[in-house]
Residue, then its C-alpha position, 0 to 999 in steps of 0.5 A: m150599908k143598911t137602908k131605912e127599912g133596916d132589913k135590906e142592904f145596898v149592894t153593887c153589881m161589881q161584887c156580884q157573881h151574876a155580873t159580867l163586867m165591861q168598860w168602854f174607854e174611860n167610861p164607868i164599868v157596866a155590869q151585864c146581869a145574867k139573872k135579869g138580862d139588863r145592864q147597870v153601872a157596876q159601882s152604883n148602890r142598889i137593892c137587888k134580891e138576885f145579888r150573890q157575893s162573888t168569891a172571885e176577883a173582878n174580871i173587867q173586859h175592856f173595849d176600845h171601840y163600840e160595836d153596832e148592835f142594830 
């Protein structure tokens, strides 16, 4: 999908080779970006200069509990 500028495309982390995909319970899939170090909803449209199309099938890590990060 092209943006109004025409030269940039919307992408999703779901198809990016830099994303580690995770899902807790039935919540949306979250992508941990290896380039930026942040987490985003994996299926949300965004413009990202770091995006690289993945050639592998999506591997989603599923979790049935939350870990304490503190």
